C-alpha positions in Angstrom: 11.4 270.6 165.5 13.0 274.1 165.9 14.4 275.9 162.9 18.1 276.4 163.0 19.5 277.7 159.7 19.4 277.6 155.9 22.0 276.0 153.7 22.4 275.4 150.0 20.7 272.3 148.5 23.0 269.3 148.0 22.4 266.2 146.0 20.7 263.6 148.2 18.7 266.1 150.3 15.0 265.3 150.6 12.8 267.6 148.6 10.5 268.1 151.5 13.3 270.0 153.2 13.5 272.6 150.4 12.1 276.0 151.3 9.9 276.6 148.2 8.9 280.1 149.2 12.6 281.1 149.5 13.2 279.5 146.1 10.4 281.6 144.6 12.1 284.8 145.8 15.7 283.9 145.1 15.5 281.3 142.3 17.9 279.1 144.3 17.3 276.0 146.3 17.9 276.2 150.0 17.3 273.5 152.7 15.8 274.2 156.1 17.9 272.6 158.9 16.3 272.1 162.3 17.3 271.1 165.8 15.3 268.8 168.0 13.4 270.8 170.5 13.4 270.0 174.2 11.9 268.3 176.1 13.9 265.3 175.1 12.9 261.9 176.6 15.8 260.3 178.4 15.4 256.7 179.5 17.7 255.3 182.3 18.0 251.5 181.9 19.7 250.1 185.0 20.9 246.5 185.2 20.1 245.3 188.8 20.9 241.6 188.3 23.0 239.7 190.9 26.3 240.4 189.2 25.8 244.2 189.7 26.1 243.6 193.5 29.8 242.9 193.2 32.3 245.3 194.7 36.1 245.3 195.3 38.4 244.9 198.3 39.8 248.3 197.4 36.5 250.0 198.0 34.1 247.8 200.1 30.5 248.7 199.9 30.9 250.5 196.5 29.4 248.0 194.1 28.6 248.1 190.4 25.0 248.8 191.4 26.1 251.7 193.7 27.9 253.3 190.7 24.9 252.7 188.4 22.6 254.4 190.9 24.9 257.4 191.3 25.3 257.8 187.6 21.6 257.5 186.9 20.9 260.0 189.6 23.3 262.5 188.0 21.7 262.1 184.6 18.2 262.5 186.0 19.3 265.8 187.8 20.9 267.1 184.5 17.7 266.2 182.6 15.6 268.1 185.2 17.8 271.2 184.9 17.5 271.2 181.1 13.7 270.8 181.2 13.8 267.3 179.6 11.6 264.4 180.5 13.3 261.4 182.1 12.2 257.9 183.1 13.7 254.8 184.6 13.6 251.1 183.7 15.2 248.5 186.0 16.0 244.9 184.9 16.5 242.2 187.5 15.4 238.7 188.5 11.8 239.8 189.2 11.5 241.2 185.7 11.1 244.8 184.7 10.2 247.9 186.7 9.3 251.1 184.9 8.9 254.7 186.0 7.4 256.5 182.9 9.2 259.7 181.7 8.2 263.1 183.2 9.9 266.3 184.0 9.4 267.8 187.5 11.1 267.8 190.9 8.5 265.2 192.0 9.6 263.0 189.1 13.3 263.3 190.2 12.3 262.4 193.7 10.3 259.4 192.5 13.3 258.2 190.4 15.7 258.8 193.3 13.4 256.8 195.7 13.3 253.9 193.2 17.0 253.9 192.8 17.6 254.0 196.6 15.5 250.9 197.1 17.2 248.8 194.4 19.0 245.6 195.4 21.0 243.4 193.0 19.2 240.1 192.5 18.6 237.3 190.0 19.5 236.9 186.4 18.6 239.0 183.3 14.9 238.7 182.5 13.6 236.9 179.5 12.4 238.7 176.3 8.7 238.3 177.2 9.2 240.3 180.4 11.0 243.1 178.5 8.2 243.6 176.0 7.1 246.9 177.7 10.4 248.5 176.7 9.6 248.3 173.0 6.1 249.7 173.7 7.3 252.6 175.9 10.6 253.9 174.4 9.8 256.0 171.4 11.7 256.7 168.2 14.3 259.4 168.8 14.4 258.9 172.6 17.8 258.9 174.3 18.5 255.6 176.1 21.3 255.4 178.7 22.1 251.8 179.7 24.1 251.2 182.8 25.4 247.7 183.6 28.3 245.2 183.2 27.0 243.9 179.8 28.2 240.4 180.6 24.8 239.0 179.9 24.1 238.6 176.1 20.5 239.8 176.8 21.8 243.2 177.8 23.7 243.6 174.5 20.6 242.4 172.6 18.4 245.1 174.2 21.0 247.8 173.4 21.4 246.8 169.7 17.7 246.2 169.2 16.9 249.7 170.5 19.6 251.2 168.3 18.3 249.4 165.2 14.9 250.9 166.0 16.3 254.4 165.7 16.7 255.0 169.5 19.8 256.9 170.4 21.7 254.5 172.8 24.6 255.2 175.1 26.1 252.2 177.0 28.0 252.8 180.3 29.8 249.6 181.2 30.7 249.3 184.9 33.7 247.0 185.8 35.5 246.0 189.0 39.1 246.5 189.7 39.5 242.8 189.8 38.4 242.5 186.2 40.7 245.3 185.0 43.8 244.2 186.9 43.2 240.7 188.3 45.4 241.5 191.3 44.7 238.2 193.1 47.5 236.2 194.7 47.4 232.7 196.2 44.5 230.3 196.1 41.1 231.8 195.4 37.5 230.6 195.0 35.8 232.6 192.2 32.0 232.4 192.2 29.4 233.5 189.6 26.8 235.4 191.6 24.0 234.6 189.2 24.6 230.9 188.6 26.5 229.9 191.7 29.2 228.2 189.5 32.6 228.2 191.3 36.2 228.0 190.0 39.2 227.3 192.3 42.6 228.4 191.2 45.8 230.3 191.9 45.6 234.0 191.2 49.1 234.5 189.9 48.9 231.4 187.7 45.5 232.5 186.2 46.3 236.2 185.7 47.8 236.3 182.2 45.2 234.0 180.7 42.3 235.8 182.4 43.5 239.3 181.2 44.0 238.0 177.7 40.6 236.4 177.5 38.8 239.3 179.2 40.6 241.8 177.0 39.5 239.9 173.9 35.9 239.8 175.2 36.0 243.5 175.7 37.2 244.2 172.2 34.4 242.1 170.8 31.9 244.0 172.9 33.2 247.4 171.8 33.1 246.2 168.2 29.4 245.2 168.6 28.7 248.7 170.1 30.5 250.4 167.2 28.8 248.4 164.5 25.4 249.2 166.0 26.2 252.9 166.3 26.0 252.8 170.1 28.2 255.3 171.9 29.9 253.7 174.9 32.2 254.4 177.8 33.6 252.4 180.7 33.8 253.0 184.4 35.9 251.1 186.9 35.0 251.1 190.6 38.2 252.8 191.8 37.7 255.8 189.4 35.9 259.1 189.9 32.4 259.2 188.4 33.0 262.4 186.5 35.6 260.6 184.3 32.6 259.6 182.2 31.8 263.2 181.3 33.9 263.5 178.1 32.7 260.3 176.3 29.1 261.5 176.9 29.5 265.0 175.6 28.9 263.8 172.0 25.7 262.0 172.9 22.2 263.4 172.7 21.4 266.8 174.2 24.8 267.3 175.7 24.4 264.3 178.1 
């Protein structure tokens, strides 16, 4: 911890924060305030399950996972420039893949190489496979989760980390279809993780879908807020830097 400033003692302050030497000189109680010193440990948690492979007709080839990779790479570059440690954890059908935190150009290249090789596959891994997360991510670490947060397991990981005093930022990545539901005529909608299919007319389904999806989003945001998790959303037809403002309040200016 790096010393920042003194301030007058207020009821509720911990006695261990009182500067007793200053009290002896001034006969007044002052509290030492400190700022966390870099290097900060930044964990990039990337959802690489099958649903992250979805893209839109408006931007073919730019999938949720493409956006997650680009955002994770930007944060890793920022961490490197600030001298902070950064690591990567990827969740997909094969389980969990971890690159432990470090701070160097070589670490950035290692993370970039890992991101480059990612492909969306499978479903969210079970709790047993995620156990290394709880062992590796330390108290006070900054955790940035990137995914669609449609799987309850992803939300469970975020809230559990927040409850364990990890600072968590959730970046939810959505498709244009989920935001606008622009479909017309007959369509076959398929769940990429379960294979379940639904046939229907786009126009007839639009109002009901938007209402139900909007309610699900409100519930998700409420869960984030109640857990103290900062969150922002990104849609695939938007510029990546639109996420900058919601993140300014999180961690070490991330």
